[in-house]
C-alpha positions as CSV (number, residue, x, y, z in Angstrom):
1,M,11.4,-11.5,-3.5
2,T,11.1,-7.7,-3.6
3,G,7.6,-7.7,-2.1
4,G,4.9,-5.2,-3.2
5,G,4.1,-6.8,-6.5
6,S,5.4,-5.9,-10.0
7,G,5.2,-2.2,-9.3
8,A,7.7,-2.4,-6.4
9,A,10.1,-4.4,-8.6
10,L,9.9,-1.7,-11.2
11,V,10.6,1.0,-8.7
12,V,13.7,-0.8,-7.6
13,G,14.7,-1.5,-11.2
14,S,14.3,2.1,-12.1
15,A,16.5,3.2,-9.1
16,F,19.1,0.6,-10.2
17,M,19.3,2.1,-13.6
18,D,19.5,5.6,-12.1
19,V,22.4,4.7,-9.8
20,L,24.5,2.8,-12.4
21,G,24.2,5.5,-15.0
22,A,23.4,5.5,-18.7
23,L,24.0,1.9,-19.5
24,F,22.3,0.7,-22.6
25,P,19.5,-1.9,-21.9
26,V,19.8,-4.7,-24.4
27,R,17.1,-6.7,-22.6
28,M,14.8,-6.4,-19.7
29,N,12.5,-9.1,-18.4
30,L,10.0,-8.7,-15.6
31,T,8.2,-11.9,-14.5
32,G,5.9,-11.0,-11.6
33,E,8.4,-9.6,-9.0
34,D,11.5,-11.1,-10.7
35,L,13.3,-8.5,-12.8
36,E,16.4,-9.0,-14.9
37,F,18.3,-6.6,-17.1
38,T,21.1,-7.0,-19.6
39,F,23.1,-3.8,-20.1
40,V,26.1,-2.9,-22.4
41,L,28.8,-1.0,-20.6
42,S,30.3,1.7,-22.9
43,D,32.9,3.0,-20.3
44,P,35.3,1.9,-19.0
45,P,37.3,-0.3,-21.3
46,P,37.8,-4.0,-20.3
47,D,41.0,-3.5,-18.3
48,D,39.2,-1.1,-16.0
49,V,36.3,-3.3,-15.1
50,A,37.7,-4.2,-11.6
51,E,38.0,-0.4,-10.9
52,W,34.5,0.2,-12.1
53,V,33.1,-2.5,-9.8
54,Q,35.1,-1.2,-6.9
55,R,33.7,2.3,-7.5
56,W,30.1,1.0,-7.4
57,S,30.5,-1.6,-4.6
58,G,28.8,-0.3,-1.4
59,T,26.5,2.1,-3.3
60,G,23.0,1.6,-2.1
61,V,20.2,1.1,-4.6
62,A,16.7,1.8,-3.2
63,G,17.8,0.7,0.2
64,H,19.5,-2.5,-1.1
65,V,23.2,-3.4,-1.4
66,P,24.4,-4.5,-4.8
67,R,26.7,-7.5,-5.1
68,F,29.0,-7.7,-8.1
69,F,30.5,-10.8,-9.7
70,V,33.0,-10.5,-12.5
71,D,33.6,-13.6,-14.7
72,A,37.1,-14.9,-15.4
73,S,37.3,-13.1,-18.7
74,G,36.5,-9.7,-17.1
75,R,33.9,-9.1,-19.9
76,R,30.7,-9.8,-18.0
77,I,29.6,-8.4,-14.6
78,R,26.7,-10.0,-12.8
79,V,24.9,-7.7,-10.3
80,E,22.4,-8.9,-7.6
81,L,20.5,-6.6,-5.2
82,A,20.5,-8.2,-1.8
83,G,17.0,-8.9,-0.5
84,T,15.3,-8.5,-3.9
85,A,14.7,-10.5,-7.1
86,V,16.3,-7.7,-9.2
87,R,19.5,-8.5,-11.0
88,A,21.5,-7.6,-14.1
89,V,24.2,-8.8,-16.4
90,I,26.5,-6.0,-17.6
91,V,28.5,-6.7,-20.8
92,V,31.5,-4.8,-22.0
93,P,31.3,-3.8,-25.7
94,E,33.9,-6.3,-26.8
95,A,31.7,-9.1,-25.5
96,R,28.4,-7.7,-26.8
97,A,25.3,-9.5,-25.8
98,P,23.6,-11.6,-28.5
99,D,21.0,-9.8,-30.5
100,A,22.2,-6.4,-29.4
101,P,21.0,-3.7,-31.8
102,R,23.4,-1.9,-34.0
103,P,25.3,0.6,-31.8
104,G,25.1,4.3,-32.3
105,R,24.5,7.6,-30.5
106,W,20.7,6.9,-30.7
107,Q,21.3,4.5,-27.8
108,D,22.1,7.4,-25.4
109,Q,18.3,8.3,-25.3
110,V,17.0,4.8,-24.5
111,P,18.0,4.5,-20.8
112,T,16.2,7.6,-19.8
113,A,13.1,6.8,-21.9
114,L,12.9,3.3,-20.4
115,K,13.4,4.6,-16.8
116,I,10.6,7.1,-17.2
117,A,8.2,4.5,-18.7
118,L,9.0,2.0,-15.9
119,D,8.3,4.7,-13.3
120,E,5.0,5.5,-14.8
121,I,3.9,1.8,-15.2
122,A,4.8,1.3,-11.5
123,R,2.6,4.3,-10.6
124,M,-0.2,3.0,-12.7
125,L,0.0,-0.4,-11.0
126,S,0.0,1.2,-7.6
127,R,-3.1,3.3,-8.5
128,C,-5.1,0.4,-10.0
129,H,-4.3,-1.5,-6.8
130,H,-5.4,1.4,-4.7
131,Y,-8.7,1.9,-6.6
132,A,-9.6,-1.8,-7.0
133,G,-8.2,-3.4,-3.9
134,G,-7.2,-7.0,-3.8
135,P,-3.7,-8.5,-3.8
136,E,-0.8,-6.6,-5.4
137,P,-1.1,-7.0,-9.2
138,L,1.6,-8.9,-11.1
139,I,2.6,-8.5,-14.7
140,D,5.2,-9.8,-17.1
141,L,7.0,-7.0,-19.0
142,E,9.6,-7.6,-21.6
143,L,11.8,-5.1,-23.4
144,G,12.6,-5.7,-27.1
145,Y,13.5,-3.8,-30.2
146,R,11.6,-3.6,-33.4
147,P,12.9,-2.5,-36.8
148,E,12.3,1.2,-37.5
149,A,10.5,1.7,-40.8
150,G,12.4,3.9,-43.3
151,Y,15.7,3.5,-41.4
152,E,17.8,3.1,-44.5
153,D,16.3,6.1,-46.3
154,R,16.7,8.3,-43.2
155,L,20.3,7.1,-42.8
156,A,21.2,7.9,-46.4
157,A,19.7,11.4,-46.1
158,A,21.4,12.2,-42.8
159,H,24.7,14.2,-42.6
160,D,27.7,12.1,-41.7
161,S,27.9,13.8,-38.2
162,A,24.2,12.9,-37.6
163,K,24.1,9.3,-38.8
164,G,24.8,7.9,-35.3
165,W,21.6,9.5,-34.1
166,V,19.4,7.7,-36.7
167,A,17.9,4.7,-34.9
168,P,17.7,1.4,-36.8
169,V,15.2,0.1,-34.1
170,R,12.8,1.4,-31.5
171,P,12.3,0.1,-28.0
172,V,9.0,-1.7,-27.3
173,L,7.7,-3.0,-24.0
174,V,5.4,-6.1,-24.2
175,M,3.1,-6.4,-21.2
176,R,1.1,-9.4,-20.1
177,W,-1.0,-9.9,-16.9
178,R,0.3,-12.6,-14.6
179,S,-2.0,-12.2,-11.6
180,A,-4.6,-9.4,-11.3
181,T,-8.3,-9.1,-10.6
182,S,-10.7,-8.0,-13.3
183,A,-11.3,-4.8,-11.4
184,Q,-7.6,-4.1,-11.3
185,R,-7.3,-4.7,-15.1
186,K,-10.1,-2.4,-15.8
187,A,-8.7,0.3,-13.5
188,F,-5.3,0.0,-15.3
189,A,-7.0,0.2,-18.7
190,D,-8.9,3.3,-17.7
191,E,-5.6,5.1,-17.1
192,L,-4.1,4.2,-20.4
193,P,-3.6,7.0,-23.0
194,D,-5.1,6.4,-26.5
195,V,-4.8,2.8,-27.5
196,T,-4.3,1.7,-31.1
197,S,-5.0,-1.6,-32.6
198,T,-3.1,-3.0,-35.6
199,R,-3.0,-6.5,-37.2
200,R,0.4,-8.2,-36.9
201,W,0.6,-11.6,-38.7
202,I,-2.4,-13.5,-37.5
203,R,-3.4,-11.6,-34.4
204,R,-4.3,-8.0,-33.4
205,R,-1.8,-6.0,-31.4
206,R,-3.1,-3.3,-29.0
207,T,-0.5,-0.7,-28.2
208,A,-0.3,2.6,-26.2
209,R,2.5,5.1,-25.6
210,I,3.3,5.4,-21.9
211,M,5.5,8.4,-21.4
212,G,6.5,8.2,-25.0
213,L,7.5,4.5,-25.1
214,E,5.6,2.1,-27.1
215,V,3.9,-0.6,-25.0
216,E,2.2,-3.7,-26.5
217,L,-0.8,-4.4,-24.3
218,P,-2.4,-7.7,-23.2
219,S,-5.3,-8.8,-25.4
């Protein structure tokens, strides 16, 4: 375990993203202190995977040493951070992860947006723990992608050179409380920016934008 609750796991995960560079996050799933990513590697091509692993081996991530495991096909790299519950699967483009969004230049903006949002959520968890006391709060946090309304119209109107920047989907973080006191939940809610409530299917969805990234909040 990473120790220090969900906030500490997010800090390590953010540092992990920072060290490995702008890898596109197809999925991210935080369960308490257990954090797992799935990234798509845009560079290098498959025959350079071993060289890529050699380059990053021995690079420290938030004080932890990454261990790399390449599968027999050379198309999937599993990374574990020693002494933590943070890990990742990195997939080369030719072996794209299932349900990966349609590729394009729009993906270049997602890693930075996600990292900034994770850093801020980690700070919010730290502050709510400081204000309310009690054990370290634990959350579940899942990254997904939702269809972007009006995508086809914007794509049709865009110049050919700009079409790759038109996003077919938008990243969304879905948050749930796993273990937290009522005082911690209130302290966290008090820090949220404007919260909106919309009806989705048979239930209401409360959302807020944390550092620009849409976050679906616990009911």
